[in-house]
Rosetta silent file (secondary structure, phi, psi, omega in degrees, C-alpha in Angstrom):
SEQUENCE: MSLFKNLPPDPRIEVVKKAPRKALVQFGKNLNKTRLHAKLSQEQLAVKADFTRRYIQNLESGQKSPTLFALKRLTTALKCSYQDLLNGV
SCORE:     score description
SCORE:     0.000 S_00000001
   1 L     0.000  125.106  179.656  -44.390   -4.417  -20.070 S_00000001
   2 L   -80.293  139.960 -179.826  -42.741   -7.506  -18.763 S_00000001
   3 L   -76.485  -20.944 -175.914  -44.354  -10.838  -19.509 S_00000001
   4 L   -98.237    8.784 -170.382  -42.942  -12.292  -16.246 S_00000001
   5 L   -62.944  -32.701 -178.453  -44.103   -9.476  -13.991 S_00000001
   6 L   -96.860    4.087  177.795  -46.871  -11.530  -12.292 S_00000001
   7 L   -76.540  140.596  176.781  -44.931  -14.683  -11.817 S_00000001
   8 L   -70.367  156.069 -179.220  -43.919  -15.659   -8.235 S_00000001
   9 L   -61.122  141.851  178.296  -40.207  -15.413   -7.376 S_00000001
  10 L   -85.086  110.919 -175.313  -38.288  -18.571   -8.113 S_00000001
  11 H   -59.206  -21.566  173.692  -36.738  -19.917   -4.794 S_00000001
  12 H   -64.246  -33.671 -177.956  -33.752  -21.368   -6.723 S_00000001
  13 H   -63.271  -44.813  174.983  -32.699  -17.928   -7.630 S_00000001
  14 H   -54.780  -34.307  176.513  -32.431  -16.993   -3.931 S_00000001
  15 H   -68.358  -37.069 -173.461  -30.119  -19.994   -3.315 S_00000001
  16 H   -70.827  -39.119 -176.054  -27.914  -18.878   -6.124 S_00000001
  17 H   -64.761  -43.126 -173.353  -27.810  -15.239   -4.722 S_00000001
  18 H   -81.762  -20.616 -174.083  -26.823  -16.501   -1.303 S_00000001
  19 H   -66.499  -41.426  175.001  -24.219  -19.040   -2.411 S_00000001
  20 H   -67.565  -40.018  179.147  -21.431  -16.545   -3.506 S_00000001
  21 H   -62.434  -41.171  172.544  -21.917  -14.662   -0.307 S_00000001
  22 H   -61.600  -39.564  178.861  -21.591  -17.765    1.762 S_00000001
  23 H   -65.520  -39.043 -177.207  -18.349  -18.729   -0.066 S_00000001
  24 H   -67.168  -43.149 -178.119  -16.953  -15.236    0.574 S_00000001
  25 H   -66.160  -39.674  174.365  -17.745  -15.461    4.238 S_00000001
  26 H   -60.596  -46.296  178.952  -16.149  -18.945    4.456 S_00000001
  27 H   -59.243  -45.654 -178.897  -12.968  -17.640    2.700 S_00000001
  28 H   -58.589  -43.813  173.689  -12.866  -14.716    5.072 S_00000001
  29 H   -61.865  -36.848  178.276  -13.014  -17.032    8.070 S_00000001
  30 H   -69.808  -38.419  178.701  -10.336  -19.220    6.720 S_00000001
  31 H   -60.809  -52.364 -179.389   -8.092  -16.137    5.892 S_00000001
  32 H   -48.669  -50.967 -178.272   -8.683  -14.903    9.490 S_00000001
  33 H   -65.248  -42.883 -177.490   -7.816  -18.262   11.064 S_00000001
  34 H   -69.163  -37.285  179.138   -4.699  -18.642    8.893 S_00000001
  35 H   -63.632  -45.315  175.342   -3.611  -15.074    9.609 S_00000001
  36 H   -62.915  -38.103  177.131   -3.981  -15.577   13.335 S_00000001
  37 H   -62.569  -35.021 -175.966   -2.207  -18.877   13.190 S_00000001
  38 L   -85.700    0.333  177.165    0.710  -17.032   11.541 S_00000001
  39 L    60.527   38.974  177.152    0.589  -14.438   14.425 S_00000001
  40 L  -114.755  143.178  173.608    0.079  -11.576   12.103 S_00000001
  41 L   -79.471  169.327  176.049   -2.112   -8.505   12.399 S_00000001
  42 H   -60.450  -39.402  179.564   -4.186   -7.360    9.401 S_00000001
  43 H   -63.900  -43.831  177.366   -1.654   -4.553    9.014 S_00000001
  44 H   -64.899  -40.801  173.875    1.273   -6.872    8.998 S_00000001
  45 H   -65.666  -47.900  179.826   -0.344   -9.252    6.379 S_00000001
  46 H   -50.792  -44.232  176.652   -1.216   -6.221    4.324 S_00000001
  47 H   -62.365  -49.999 -176.675    2.478   -5.079    4.324 S_00000001
  48 H   -61.620  -42.965 -176.643    3.750   -8.650    3.577 S_00000001
  49 H   -99.801    4.502  172.528    1.330   -9.169    0.699 S_00000001
  50 L    66.164   46.737  174.276    1.485   -5.613   -0.608 S_00000001
  51 L  -126.517  174.463  176.898   -2.266   -4.828    0.033 S_00000001
  52 L   -88.554  160.363  173.081   -3.928   -2.239    2.161 S_00000001
  53 H   -60.086  -38.916 -179.747   -5.248   -3.148    5.689 S_00000001
  54 H   -60.098  -41.895  174.659   -8.660   -2.222    4.495 S_00000001
  55 H   -58.875  -40.891  172.522   -8.476   -4.825    1.689 S_00000001
  56 H   -60.227  -46.557  179.170   -7.530   -7.442    4.201 S_00000001
  57 H   -56.151  -49.344  178.723  -10.316   -6.281    6.447 S_00000001
  58 H   -65.007  -36.258  173.598  -12.798   -6.573    3.423 S_00000001
  59 H   -70.157  -39.999 -177.849  -11.673  -10.083    2.534 S_00000001
  60 H   -71.514  -24.660 -178.814  -11.957  -11.379    6.139 S_00000001
  61 L   -93.267   -0.277  178.570  -15.410   -9.873    6.401 S_00000001
  62 L    78.861   17.896 -178.397  -16.603  -11.371    3.101 S_00000001
  63 L   -84.272  -29.983 -178.929  -17.116   -7.909    1.469 S_00000001
  64 L  -117.927  150.755  175.428  -14.543   -8.564   -1.247 S_00000001
  65 L  -108.119  123.934 -175.009  -13.695  -11.429   -3.477 S_00000001
  66 L   -73.400  147.651  169.978   -9.983  -12.150   -3.986 S_00000001
  67 L   -82.685  168.737  177.475   -8.448  -12.590   -7.478 S_00000001
  68 H   -62.750  -41.469  176.451   -6.223  -15.583   -8.303 S_00000001
  69 H   -58.102  -42.912  179.452   -3.266  -13.025   -8.179 S_00000001
  70 H   -63.890  -47.605  176.336   -4.428  -11.885   -4.709 S_00000001
  71 H   -57.094  -34.606 -179.679   -4.636  -15.562   -3.519 S_00000001
  72 H   -68.032  -46.327  179.907   -1.066  -16.188   -4.655 S_00000001
  73 H   -64.822  -39.846  177.805    0.139  -13.155   -2.755 S_00000001
  74 H   -66.297  -42.911  179.505   -1.775  -14.128    0.327 S_00000001
  75 H   -60.654  -41.550 -177.521   -0.526  -17.739    0.316 S_00000001
  76 H   -60.808  -50.199 -177.013    3.012  -16.536   -0.239 S_00000001
  77 H   -63.996  -32.979 -176.932    2.753  -13.980    2.654 S_00000001
  78 H   -92.334  -11.892 -175.935    1.079  -16.485    5.081 S_00000001
  79 L    55.069   53.505  176.226    3.336  -19.450    3.954 S_00000001
  80 L  -126.147 -178.541 -178.840    0.222  -21.496    3.532 S_00000001
  81 L  -102.881  160.122  176.768   -1.432  -23.620    0.832 S_00000001
  82 H   -60.631  -37.519  177.787   -4.393  -22.528   -1.378 S_00000001
  83 H   -55.232  -41.570  173.521   -6.330  -25.289    0.400 S_00000001
  84 H   -53.264  -36.622 -176.953   -5.890  -23.533    3.681 S_00000001
  85 H   -94.263  -17.982 -177.732   -7.730  -20.545    2.379 S_00000001
  86 H  -102.165   -5.164 -179.244  -10.259  -22.329    0.094 S_00000001
  87 L   -58.208  126.659 -178.004  -11.302  -25.032    2.321 S_00000001
  88 L    74.402   13.629  176.718  -15.113  -25.358    2.410 S_00000001
  89 L   -86.839    0.000    0.000  -15.549  -22.605   -0.126 S_00000001
C-alpha cells in the first residue's frame, strides 16, 4: 500500500513531463527548417548522414531524441552549426 496514493497530483510534475517533449518538437522544427534550407529531402539527408529516412522522420516529428554523435553527423551533413539545430531547445 502506497502512502502517497491519496495525494493530489503535483502540477510541477506535469510541467517536467512536457518539457522534454517540447524540446524534441523544437529540435525537429529546427532540423526540418535547416534541411529544407539546404534543399535536401529526408532521404538525401539520411544518406549524407548515414541514417535511415525513418530516423530523420522521427527526429523531425519529435519522436526520437538525437545523441551527441547523431548531432555531429547531422551538422556535418547539413553544413550547419549546432546552434542552428539547438536554437530554442
